[in-house]
VOPA-332348 format. One record per residue (C-alpha): residue number from 1; x, y, z; residue in one letter. Coordinates in steps of 0.02 Angstrom, whole numbers, padded with zeros to 5 digits. Each point is the difference from the previous one (the first is absolute). Last residue first. Layout:
REM VOPA-332348
FISE   resi        x        y        z   resn
FISE    NUM        X        Y        Z      A
...
END
This chain:
REM VOPA-332348
FISE   resi        x        y        z   resn
FISE    196    01469   -00266    00203      X
FISE    195   -00033   -00155    00103      X
FISE    194    00136   -00122   -00015      X
FISE    193   -00067   -00175   -00038      X
FISE    192    00109   -00139    00083      X
FISE    191    00117   -00138   -00083      X
FISE    190    00083    00030   -00131      X
FISE    189    00062   -00132   -00136      X
FISE    188   -00150    00029   -00122      X
FISE    187   -00026    00159    00006      X
FISE    186   -00086    00089    00164      X
FISE    185   -00128    00127   -00016      X
FISE    184    00079    00178    00023      X
FISE    183   -00017    00034   -00194      X
FISE    182   -00172   -00062    00005      X
FISE    181   -00056    00139    00115      X
FISE    180    00069    00135   -00123      X
FISE    179   -00061   -00072   -00146      X
FISE    178   -00186   -00017    00084      X
FISE    177    00018    00178    00044      X
FISE    176    00046    00051   -00178      X
FISE    175   -00143   -00097   -00089      X
FISE    174   -00132    00075    00108      X
FISE    173   -00092   -00079    00147      X
FISE    172   -00181   -00055   -00016      X
FISE    171   -00009   -00153    00108      X
FISE    170   -00012   -00097   -00133      X
FISE    169    00175    00057   -00060      X
FISE    168    00072   -00036    00156      X
FISE    167   -00072   -00174   -00011      X
FISE    166    00068   -00022   -00165      X
FISE    165    00171    00052    00048      X
FISE    164   -00008   -00118    00147      X
FISE    163   -00059   -00149   -00105      X
FISE    162    00158    00049   -00126      X
FISE    161    00112    00023    00147      X
FISE    160   -00044   -00193    00088      X
FISE    159    00019   -00059   -00202      X
FISE    158    00180    00058   -00004      X
FISE    157    00030   -00049    00196      X
FISE    156   -00038   -00184   -00047      X
FISE    155   -00168   -00075    00070      X
FISE    154    00009   -00103    00141      X
FISE    153   -00141    00096    00082      X
FISE    152   -00006    00054    00166      X
FISE    151    00119    00135   -00082      X
FISE    150   -00148    00089   -00072      X
FISE    149   -00087    00020    00164      X
FISE    148    00110    00098    00095      X
FISE    147    00057    00091   -00167      X
FISE    146   -00169    00081   -00003      X
FISE    145    00034    00082    00191      X
FISE    144    00157    00084   -00077      X
FISE    143   -00084    00046   -00166      X
FISE    142   -00144    00105    00085      X
FISE    141    00153    00087    00106      X
FISE    140    00086    00030   -00173      X
FISE    139   -00137    00059   -00090      X
FISE    138   -00046    00120    00132      X
FISE    137    00157    00071   -00027      X
FISE    136    00026    00004   -00165      X
FISE    135   -00163    00079   -00004      X
FISE    134    00035    00142    00102      X
FISE    133   -00176    00086    00014      X
FISE    132   -00007    00175    00037      X
FISE    131   -00220    00004    00044      X
FISE    130    00018    00175   -00052      X
FISE    129    00049   -00047   -00176      X
FISE    128   -00121   -00153    00008      X
FISE    127   -00138    00122    00050      X
FISE    126    00042    00130   -00124      X
FISE    125    00016   -00121   -00155      X
FISE    124   -00182   -00065    00050      X
FISE    123   -00076    00156    00008      X
FISE    122    00076    00048   -00174      X
FISE    121   -00056   -00170   -00083      X
FISE    120   -00186    00032    00066      X
FISE    119   -00101   -00124    00122      X
FISE    118   -00114   -00114   -00075      X
FISE    117    00019   -00143    00103      X
FISE    116    00100   -00095   -00124      X
FISE    115    00121    00141   -00009      X
FISE    114    00043   -00037    00191      X
FISE    113    00047   -00174   -00033      X
FISE    112    00092    00029   -00148      X
FISE    111    00096    00128    00079      X
FISE    110    00019   -00114    00146      X
FISE    109    00064   -00148   -00117      X
FISE    108    00118    00117   -00076      X
FISE    107    00071    00070    00145      X
FISE    106    00063   -00163    00081      X
FISE    105   -00110   -00078    00122      X
FISE    104    00047   -00048    00200      X
FISE    103   -00163   -00080    00070      X
FISE    102   -00070    00044    00165      X
FISE    101    00131    00182    00026      X
FISE    100    00007    00037   -00177      X
FISE     99   -00184   -00035   -00038      X
FISE     98   -00043    00109    00159      X
FISE     97    00095    00158   -00062      X
FISE     96   -00038   -00016   -00197      X
FISE     95   -00194   -00004    00067      X
FISE     94    00032    00126    00126      X
FISE     93    00078    00114   -00143      X
FISE     92   -00113   -00020   -00137      X
FISE     91   -00175    00035    00126      X
FISE     90    00093    00159    00055      X
FISE     89    00018    00054   -00171      X
FISE     88   -00179   -00065   -00062      X
FISE     87   -00095    00086    00148      X
FISE     86   -00181   -00075    00033      X
FISE     85   -00063    00030    00172      X
FISE     84    00090    00174    00003      X
FISE     83   -00153    00100    00052      X
FISE     82    00014    00111   -00154      X
FISE     81    00041   -00166   -00090      X
FISE     80   -00154   -00099    00053      X
FISE     79   -00098    00163   -00040      X
FISE     78    00068    00031   -00182      X
FISE     77   -00036   -00203   -00029      X
FISE     76   -00173    00020    00050      X
FISE     75   -00033    00168   -00117      X
FISE     74    00092   -00138   -00145      X
FISE     73   -00124   -00113    00045      X
FISE     72   -00152    00105   -00003      X
FISE     71    00061    00104   -00172      X
FISE     70    00017   -00190   -00080      X
FISE     69   -00183   -00046    00074      X
FISE     68   -00089    00155   -00088      X
FISE     67    00117   -00037   -00178      X
FISE     66   -00082   -00174    00015      X
FISE     65   -00171    00071    00029      X
FISE     64    00025    00122   -00134      X
FISE     63    00056   -00123   -00116      X
FISE     62   -00150   -00094    00042      X
FISE     61   -00010   -00161    00098      X
FISE     60   -00170   -00108   -00025      X
FISE     59    00044   -00139    00105      X
FISE     58   -00078   -00169   -00016      X
FISE     57    00130   -00075   -00109      X
FISE     56    00115    00026    00144      X
FISE     55   -00101   -00087    00144      X
FISE     54   -00054    00108    00130      X
FISE     53    00064    00011    00171      X
FISE     52   -00092    00090    00123      X
FISE     51    00006    00166    00079      X
FISE     50   -00118    00067    00132      X
FISE     49   -00108    00158    00054      X
FISE     48   -00156   -00050    00087      X
FISE     47   -00131   -00140    00010      X
FISE     46   -00096   -00049   -00171      X
FISE     45    00023   -00194    00048      X
FISE     44    00038   -00056   -00153      X
FISE     43    00041    00138   -00109      X
FISE     42    00124    00084    00124      X
FISE     41   -00056    00174    00016      X
FISE     40    00093    00167   -00063      X
FISE     39    00124   -00131   -00106      X
FISE     38    00198    00019   -00037      X
FISE     37    00061   -00130   -00106      X
FISE     36    00175   -00065    00066      X
FISE     35    00081   -00142   -00096      X
FISE     34    00082    00118   -00118      X
FISE     33    00045    00124    00130      X
FISE     32    00096   -00159    00099      X
FISE     31    00099   -00027   -00157      X
FISE     30    00069    00193   -00023      X
FISE     29    00023    00000    00192      X
FISE     28    00124   -00135   -00014      X
FISE     27    00077    00057   -00142      X
FISE     26    00033    00196    00052      X
FISE     25    00078   -00083    00178      X
FISE     24    00110   -00107   -00089      X
FISE     23    00043    00136   -00110      X
FISE     22    00028    00126    00156      X
FISE     21    00132   -00130    00081      X
FISE     20   -00102   -00105    00153      X
FISE     19    00040   -00013    00160      X
FISE     18   -00074   -00146    00108      X
FISE     17   -00164   -00049    00121      X
FISE     16   -00061    00158    00044      X
FISE     15    00033    00062   -00174      X
FISE     14   -00148   -00127   -00067      X
FISE     13   -00116    00072    00105      X
FISE     12    00034    00191   -00019      X
FISE     11   -00001   -00045   -00205      X
FISE     10   -00173   -00088    00048      X
FISE      9   -00062    00159    00094      X
FISE      8    00056    00103   -00151      X
FISE      7   -00094   -00106   -00127      X
FISE      6   -00168    00018    00101      X
FISE      5    00007    00179    00017      X
FISE      4    00036    00044   -00173      X
FISE      3   -00146   -00122   -00051      X
FISE      2   -00110    00075    00103      X
FISE      1    00054    00164   -00093      X
END
């Protein structure tokens, strides 16, 4: 019971600073549970209840202890979900909104980043669909800014076009959006970039 309280307090402390996915919180709590050893008294002072970190080789975890810790973590996660401190759907939509505002990216890169955070594919797909991202328009806006830096060099238009394509792909834009954007890029005889 003491471990559960310590883990819950730790989870609340973590949530005070930022948002987490359910998978991230489970990993953090599992790592913390491995470090915690509940003792009724501190062996050095003999005072009160507390916890202290124990090196892994000194722990005597049994399967029952591990199962109990897993149940405690699941209970904590359920409670955090109930109070809406953890919500993967909301996390995904906020993550997409913030990243599109700060540093626009294509859907492929957003999918990879959200997947790396442990979100299920269904939730990622729903969040991307709800965001209604116009990749071609977004790629066009980014390309218009990037063109300014590409033109500073003395590269011919074809080299600039290749660099722009690599840049857009690195930002996670799909081949269709990149092709549409490059179509608006000036060829050797033309002067200005035409936004799609």
